C-alpha positions as CSV (number, residue, x, y, z in Angstrom):
1,M,0.0,0.0,0.0
2,V,1.2,3.5,-0.8
3,F,1.1,6.9,0.8
4,D,1.3,9.6,-2.0
5,G,2.9,12.7,-0.5
6,H,1.6,15.1,-3.1
7,S,-1.6,15.3,-5.0
8,D,-3.4,18.1,-6.8
9,L,-6.8,16.4,-6.8
10,L,-8.3,19.4,-5.1
11,Y,-7.6,21.4,-8.3
12,D,-9.8,19.0,-10.2
13,V,-12.4,19.0,-7.4
14,T,-12.6,22.8,-7.5
15,R,-12.8,23.0,-11.3
16,R,-15.6,20.4,-11.4
17,R,-17.5,21.7,-8.4
18,L,-17.5,25.2,-9.9
19,A,-19.1,23.7,-13.0
20,G,-21.9,22.1,-10.9
21,E,-20.5,18.7,-10.2
22,D,-20.3,16.9,-6.8
23,H,-18.8,13.8,-5.4
24,V,-15.8,14.4,-7.7
25,L,-13.2,12.3,-5.8
26,E,-15.6,9.3,-5.6
27,R,-16.8,9.5,-9.2
28,C,-13.6,10.5,-11.0
29,H,-10.7,9.3,-9.0
30,L,-11.4,6.7,-6.3
31,D,-11.3,3.7,-8.6
32,R,-7.8,4.6,-9.9
33,L,-6.6,5.3,-6.4
34,R,-7.7,1.9,-5.2
35,R,-6.2,0.1,-8.2
36,G,-2.9,1.9,-7.6
37,G,-2.9,0.7,-4.0
38,V,-3.2,4.2,-2.5
39,E,-4.0,4.1,1.2
40,G,-3.5,7.8,1.8
41,L,-2.4,11.0,0.1
42,V,-1.5,14.6,0.8
43,L,-4.1,16.9,-0.8
44,A,-2.6,20.2,-1.8
45,L,-4.2,23.6,-2.3
46,W,-2.5,25.2,-5.3
47,T,-3.8,28.5,-6.5
48,S,-0.6,30.3,-7.6
49,A,-0.8,30.1,-11.4
50,A,-2.1,33.2,-13.0
51,A,-5.9,33.1,-13.5
52,G,-5.6,33.4,-17.3
53,Q,-3.6,30.2,-17.5
54,T,-6.1,27.8,-15.9
55,F,-9.8,27.2,-15.4
56,W,-9.8,30.2,-13.0
57,R,-10.0,32.6,-16.0
58,D,-13.7,31.7,-16.2
59,V,-14.4,32.1,-12.5
60,P,-15.8,35.4,-11.3
61,E,-14.0,37.1,-8.4
62,A,-11.0,34.8,-8.7
63,E,-8.3,37.3,-9.8
64,T,-6.0,37.1,-6.8
65,D,-4.3,34.3,-4.9
66,A,-6.4,35.1,-1.9
67,D,-9.6,34.9,-3.9
68,R,-8.7,31.6,-5.4
69,T,-7.6,30.2,-2.1
70,R,-10.8,31.1,-0.4
71,I,-12.8,29.5,-3.2
72,M,-10.7,26.3,-3.2
73,M,-11.0,25.9,0.5
74,A,-14.8,26.2,0.3
75,C,-14.9,23.6,-2.5
76,A,-12.5,21.3,-0.6
77,R,-14.7,21.5,2.6
78,A,-17.8,20.7,0.6
79,E,-16.2,17.8,-1.2
80,L,-14.6,16.2,1.8
81,A,-17.9,16.3,3.6
82,E,-19.2,14.0,0.8
83,C,-16.5,11.4,1.4
84,P,-17.3,9.1,4.3
85,W,-14.6,6.8,2.9
86,L,-11.9,9.4,3.4
87,S,-10.6,10.7,6.7
88,V,-8.8,14.0,7.0
89,V,-5.9,13.6,9.5
90,R,-3.1,15.6,11.0
91,T,-0.8,12.8,12.4
92,A,0.6,9.5,11.5
93,G,-1.4,8.0,14.4
94,E,-4.6,9.3,13.0
95,A,-3.7,8.0,9.6
96,E,-3.1,4.5,11.0
97,Q,-6.5,4.6,12.8
98,A,-8.2,5.5,9.5
99,R,-6.4,2.7,7.7
100,A,-7.4,0.2,10.4
101,A,-11.0,1.3,10.0
102,G,-10.9,0.7,6.2
103,A,-10.8,4.3,5.2
104,L,-8.3,6.2,3.0
105,Y,-6.7,9.1,4.8
106,A,-5.7,12.5,3.6
107,F,-3.3,15.2,5.0
108,L,-3.8,18.7,3.8
109,A,-1.1,20.9,2.4
110,I,-0.6,24.4,1.0
111,E,1.3,24.7,-2.3
112,G,2.5,28.3,-2.3
113,M,1.6,31.0,0.2
114,A,1.3,34.1,-1.9
115,A,-2.3,34.4,-0.7
116,I,-1.2,35.6,2.8
117,G,-0.2,39.0,1.3
118,G,2.4,39.8,4.0
119,D,0.2,38.8,6.9
120,L,1.7,35.9,8.9
121,G,-1.7,35.4,10.4
122,G,-2.4,33.7,7.1
123,I,-0.3,30.8,8.2
124,D,-2.4,30.4,11.3
125,R,-5.5,30.3,9.0
126,Y,-3.9,27.6,6.9
127,H,-3.2,25.6,10.1
128,A,-6.8,26.1,11.2
129,F,-7.9,24.8,7.8
130,G,-6.0,21.6,8.6
131,A,-2.8,22.0,6.7
132,R,0.1,20.0,8.1
133,I,2.5,20.8,5.2
134,G,3.3,24.1,3.6
135,M,5.4,25.5,0.7
136,L,6.3,29.2,0.8
137,T,6.1,29.5,-3.0
138,W,5.0,27.7,-6.1
139,N,7.3,28.8,-9.0
140,E,6.6,32.5,-8.5
141,E,8.3,35.2,-6.4
142,N,6.2,36.4,-3.6
143,C,6.5,38.3,-0.3
144,L,8.1,35.3,1.4
145,A,10.6,33.8,-1.1
146,T,11.4,33.1,-4.7
147,G,10.2,29.9,-6.4
148,A,12.0,27.7,-8.8
149,G,11.0,29.9,-11.7
150,G,12.9,32.9,-10.4
151,D,16.5,34.0,-9.7
152,P,18.2,31.0,-8.2
153,A,20.4,33.2,-6.0
154,S,17.5,35.0,-4.3
155,G,16.8,33.9,-0.8
156,L,14.0,34.1,1.7
157,T,12.7,37.6,2.7
158,E,12.7,38.5,6.4
159,L,9.0,37.7,6.4
160,G,9.8,34.3,4.8
161,R,12.2,33.6,7.6
162,Q,9.5,34.5,10.1
163,A,7.1,32.3,8.2
164,V,9.4,29.2,8.5
165,R,9.7,29.8,12.2
166,R,5.9,30.2,12.6
167,M,5.2,27.0,10.6
168,Q,7.6,25.0,12.8
169,D,6.0,26.5,16.0
170,L,2.6,25.3,14.7
171,G,3.9,21.8,13.8
172,M,3.6,22.4,10.0
173,L,6.3,20.7,7.9
174,V,8.2,23.1,5.6
175,D,8.2,21.7,2.1
176,V,11.0,23.0,-0.2
177,S,9.9,21.3,-3.5
178,H,9.1,24.6,-5.3
179,L,11.8,26.8,-3.8
180,N,14.8,28.1,-5.7
181,D,18.2,27.2,-4.6
182,G,18.8,30.3,-2.5
183,G,15.6,29.9,-0.6
184,F,16.3,26.2,0.0
185,W,19.6,27.0,1.8
186,D,17.9,29.8,3.8
187,V,15.3,27.3,5.0
188,M,18.1,24.9,6.1
189,R,19.6,27.7,8.1
190,E,16.3,28.5,9.8
191,T,15.0,25.0,10.5
192,H,15.1,23.1,13.8
193,G,13.1,20.0,12.6
194,P,12.4,17.9,9.6
195,V,12.2,19.5,6.2
196,I,10.7,17.7,3.2
197,A,10.7,18.0,-0.6
198,S,7.3,16.4,-1.3
199,H,7.7,16.1,-5.0
200,S,11.2,16.4,-6.4
201,N,13.7,14.2,-8.1
202,C,17.5,14.1,-8.5
203,R,19.3,16.8,-10.5
204,A,22.2,14.3,-11.0
205,L,19.9,12.3,-13.3
206,C,17.7,15.1,-14.7
207,S,19.2,18.6,-14.5
208,V,16.1,20.8,-14.2
209,R,15.5,23.5,-11.6
210,R,12.8,21.5,-9.8
211,N,15.1,18.7,-9.0
212,L,17.6,18.5,-6.1
213,T,21.4,18.4,-6.1
214,D,23.1,15.7,-4.1
215,D,24.1,18.4,-1.5
216,Q,20.5,19.3,-1.2
217,L,19.5,15.7,-0.7
218,R,22.0,15.3,2.1
219,A,20.8,18.5,3.7
220,I,17.3,17.2,3.8
221,R,18.6,13.9,5.2
222,D,20.4,15.8,8.0
223,T,17.1,17.4,9.1
224,G,15.5,13.9,9.4
225,G,13.2,14.7,6.4
226,V,12.3,12.9,3.2
227,V,12.1,13.5,-0.6
228,G,9.1,12.3,-2.6
229,L,9.5,10.8,-6.1
230,N,7.7,12.9,-8.8
231,V,6.3,11.2,-11.9
232,H,6.2,14.3,-14.1
233,H,7.9,13.3,-17.3
234,A,10.2,16.4,-17.6
235,F,11.6,15.8,-14.1
236,V,12.5,12.1,-14.9
237,H,14.9,12.5,-17.8
238,A,15.8,15.0,-20.5
239,D,15.4,12.3,-23.2
240,P,11.7,11.5,-23.8
241,A,12.6,7.9,-24.5
242,E,14.0,7.7,-21.0
243,Q,11.0,9.2,-19.2
244,T,9.8,5.9,-17.8
245,A,8.8,4.2,-14.6
246,E,12.2,2.4,-14.7
247,M,14.1,5.7,-14.8
248,L,12.1,7.0,-11.9
249,A,13.1,3.9,-9.9
250,R,16.7,4.9,-10.7
251,H,16.0,8.3,-9.1
252,A,14.9,6.4,-6.0
253,A,18.0,4.3,-6.1
254,H,20.2,7.4,-6.4
255,M,18.4,9.0,-3.5
256,A,18.9,5.9,-1.4
257,E,22.6,5.9,-2.2
258,V,23.0,9.6,-1.3
259,M,20.6,9.9,1.7
260,G,19.9,6.4,2.9
261,I,16.7,4.5,2.1
262,E,15.0,6.0,5.2
263,H,14.7,9.4,3.4
264,V,13.0,8.3,0.2
265,A,9.3,8.6,-0.2
266,C,6.5,9.1,-2.7
267,G,5.1,12.4,-3.9
268,F,3.8,11.5,-7.3
269,D,2.1,14.7,-8.4
270,F,-0.2,13.0,-11.0
271,C,-1.7,15.8,-13.0
272,E,-3.0,14.1,-16.2
273,F,-6.4,15.8,-15.5
274,M,-4.8,19.2,-16.1
275,G,-4.3,18.5,-19.8
276,P,-1.4,18.4,-22.2
277,G,2.1,19.0,-20.8
278,N,1.2,17.4,-17.5
279,E,1.8,13.8,-18.4
280,G,3.5,11.4,-16.1
281,A,6.4,9.2,-17.1
282,Q,5.7,6.2,-19.3
283,G,4.1,3.5,-17.2
284,L,3.1,6.1,-14.6
285,E,0.5,8.0,-16.6
286,N,-2.0,8.0,-13.7
287,C,-2.3,6.7,-10.1
288,A,-3.7,3.3,-11.1
289,Q,-0.2,2.5,-12.4
290,I,1.8,3.2,-9.2
291,Q,2.7,-0.4,-8.7
292,N,4.8,-0.3,-11.9
293,L,7.3,1.8,-10.0
294,F,7.6,-0.8,-7.3
295,Y,8.1,-3.5,-9.9
296,W,11.1,-1.6,-11.1
297,L,12.4,-1.0,-7.5
298,E,12.3,-4.7,-7.0
299,Q,14.1,-5.3,-10.3
300,L,16.8,-2.9,-9.1
301,G,17.3,-5.1,-6.1
302,M,15.4,-3.3,-3.4
303,S,14.0,-5.7,-0.7
304,A,10.3,-5.8,0.3
305,R,11.3,-3.9,3.5
306,E,13.0,-1.2,1.6
307,R,10.0,-0.8,-0.8
308,E,7.7,-0.6,2.2
309,L,9.7,2.2,3.6
310,I,9.5,4.2,0.4
311,A,5.8,3.4,-0.2
312,R,4.5,4.7,3.1
313,E,6.6,4.4,6.3
314,N,9.2,7.1,5.7
315,L,6.8,9.9,5.1
316,L,4.5,8.8,7.9
317,R,7.5,8.9,10.3
318,V,8.0,12.7,9.7
319,L,4.2,13.3,10.1
320,A,4.1,11.6,13.6
């Protein structure tokens, strides 16, 4: 069974609910989740893309990050109330209780905090919503930090440093997957607990800005954190012919060599429902195919115990 540490399903939930649909997770996604062996997932609120680039362009009063966040939170609450088979949890203990009761479990996360608009009270509101994981940015530059799409040398702002400290005081995990390099190292200087990269691969195997260097992998290891494997084709290999489940397994093997197996996790970021350009690697086109990754991990020589650590235990450990 698998714990997927990063999912954008709330994007699809919001898009469909605003078009008049309901029970989106059950009707459109539950079957594939079960076929993929998913026992739990992290549901992220992502509203940072410009409204004109996504379905938000057709939504009234959704021009700002704050507007979109408010609307997505409302849609998420309504959707989750329709899912008796899914338990929203805050701790690994609660996740295990849900699993024992036969339910899937979901942690909540924030993918980019531009919506707080300079008010650190926004982090408290995210926490009150139920978020256990938070990213300061998506790919954009905001009042807290610069994302992977910006100047790699730019670090956290003073407000961003305060945000990291506030998140840790609240027990929210800091997620560096979308930070630029400068912000990454500033987070490492501020942290006093585990840091995660929920959905990033290895820059040594695929040199893109969203992947992590070996030094960054070791830094996350030293905090006690984990890195989640990402299926997005462009983060797996530069050559389209090598954008495969087998190659993603090789990312896992590289992480294990650099960090130790205890720091490798899953954060698949399946986004096929967002349209062209969001495809997963070959053999990992949607969550029903997750077990293909574990086949290749076995072929690479990973034991059943090592595969179980990657599948669920490592990420649950840091969410205790």
